[in-house]
GUZANU-48030 format. One record per residue (C-alpha): residue in three letters; x, z, y. Coordinates in steps of 0.1 Angstrom, whole numbers, padded with zeros to 4 digits, always signed. Layout:
BEGIN
ALAXZY/...
***
This chain:
BEGIN
MET+0407-0084-0317/THR+0432-0112-0311/ILE+0446-0121-0277/GLN+0426-0153-0278/GLN+0394-0134-0284/THR+0402-0111-0255/ILE+0408-0140-0232/THR+0375-0156-0243/LYS+0356-0124-0236/LEU+0373-0119-0202/LYS+0363-0155-0193/ARG+0327-0148-0203/LEU+0328-0116-0182/ASP+0341-0136-0152/ASN+0313-0162-0157/GLN+0287-0133-0159/ILE+0299-0117-0127/LEU+0300-0151-0108/SER+0266-0162-0121/LYS+0248-0129-0116/PRO+0266-0108-0090/THR+0235-0087-0083/SER+0235-0075-0119/PHE+0265-0053-0109/THR+0254-0043-0074/PHE+0216-0037-0074/TYR+0215-0004-0092/PRO+0245+0010-0072/THR+0227-0002-0041/GLN+0195+0017-0051/ALA+0216+0048-0058/THR+0232+0045-0023/LEU+0198+0041-0008/LEU+0187+0074-0024/ILE+0218+0091-0010/ILE+0210+0078+0025/LYS+0174+0090+0021/GLU+0186+0124+0011/ARG+0209+0126+0041/VAL+0182+0115+0065/PHE+0150+0132+0051/VAL+0163+0163+0033/LYS+0193+0172+0054/GLY+0181+0156+0087/LEU+0215+0140+0095/SER+0226+0108+0112/THR+0252+0084+0098/ALA+0278+0104+0117/GLY+0267+0136+0100/LYS+0250+0150+0132/SER+0218+0169+0131/ARG+0188+0150+0146/ASN+0166+0176+0163/TYR+0133+0171+0182/ARG+0134+0174+0220/SER+0119+0207+0231/SER+0090+0189+0247/TRP+0079+0175+0213/VAL+0083+0208+0193/ILE+0052+0225+0207/ASP+0030+0194+0202/ARG+0043+0190+0166/LEU+0037+0226+0158/LYS+0001+0223+0171/ALA-0004+0193+0148/GLY+0010+0212+0119/ARG+0041+0191+0115/GLN+0076+0203+0107/VAL+0101+0207+0136/ALA+0134+0214+0119/PHE+0147+0178+0123/VAL+0134+0143+0131/ASP+0117+0131+0099/LEU+0105+0097+0112/PHE+0070+0098+0099/TYR+0056+0072+0122/GLN+0019+0076+0132/GLY+0017+0043+0151/THR-0007+0033+0178/GLY-0029+0008+0160/LYS-0061+0015+0141/ALA-0055+0029+0106/LEU-0076+0022+0076/PRO-0098+0051+0064/ASN-0079+0076+0043/SER-0046+0057+0048/LYS-0013+0074+0053/PRO+0010+0063+0081/PRO+0040+0043+0070/SER+0072+0063+0070/LEU+0108+0053+0069/TYR+0112+0069+0035/THR+0087+0045+0019/THR+0096+0014+0039/PHE+0134+0017+0035/LYS+0140-0002+0003/ALA+0167-0019-0019/LYS+0161-0056-0026/LYS+0180-0083-0043/ASP+0181-0121-0044/ALA+0202-0144-0065/LYS+0235-0135-0049/VAL+0231-0103-0028/SER+0218-0068-0031/TYR+0208-0052+0002/MET+0189-0024+0019/LEU+0162-0031+0045/VAL+0133-0016+0064/ASP+0103-0035+0049/ASN+0075-0029+0073/ASP+0057-0039+0105/HIS+0072-0049+0138/ASN+0060-0017+0156/PHE+0078+0005+0132/SER+0110-0015+0135/GLU+0108-0010+0172/LYS+0102+0028+0167/LEU+0133+0029+0144/LYS+0154+0011+0171/LYS+0143+0037+0197/GLU+0151+0066+0173/GLU+0185+0052+0166/GLY+0191+0045+0203/GLU+0184+0082+0212/ARG+0200+0099+0182/GLY+0226+0075+0168/GLU+0225+0054+0137/ILE+0207+0069+0107/LEU+0204+0041+0081/GLN+0239+0026+0083/PRO+0258+0040+0053/ASN+0287+0062+0063/GLU+0322+0059+0048/LYS+0315+0085+0021/GLU+0284+0066+0010/ILE+0302+0032+0010/ASP+0329+0048-0012/TYR+0302+0060-0035/LEU+0287+0025-0037/THR+0321+0010-0045/GLU+0327+0035-0073/LEU+0293+0027-0088/VAL+0299-0010-0087/GLU+0333-0005-0104/TYR+0316+0018-0130/SER+0289-0009-0136/ILE+0316-0035-0143/ASP+0337-0011-0164/THR+0306-0003-0185/PHE+0299-0040-0190/ILE+0335-0046-0200/ASP+0333-0018-0225/LYS+0302-0033-0240/ILE+0319-0066-0244/PHE+0349-0051-0262/THR+0330-0029-0286/
***
């Protein structure tokens, strides 16, 4: 490959990144989302890495209802009428990765009541959905890997 061909390919790469930035960030954003979900739902940790335990007054009620009490799992039962045979929304299923033309992002995609419940949980136990420094570093590495992979495809 000549220097001129290399320059042409690099310009094409620059145009690709500028025209479709989410092509390089959406999949890393999804991977980071899964890491956050593992931290919150499997390990029961806040963004700061602290355990999120139930208050003792809730433990007995949860045990009677047959629910787990190891850590706050944020399965929200809600107060409104549920449809027959429907499951309550949970943070796990409503915390999603989305993208638009220029940005990839994570959001809680659900009703107002659940958003209020999330604010209350975070107020009592600290942030849970904000990525921590380790998760942000991981996201950065994945974006760089995506770009490197794209560059490799251009030059082969």
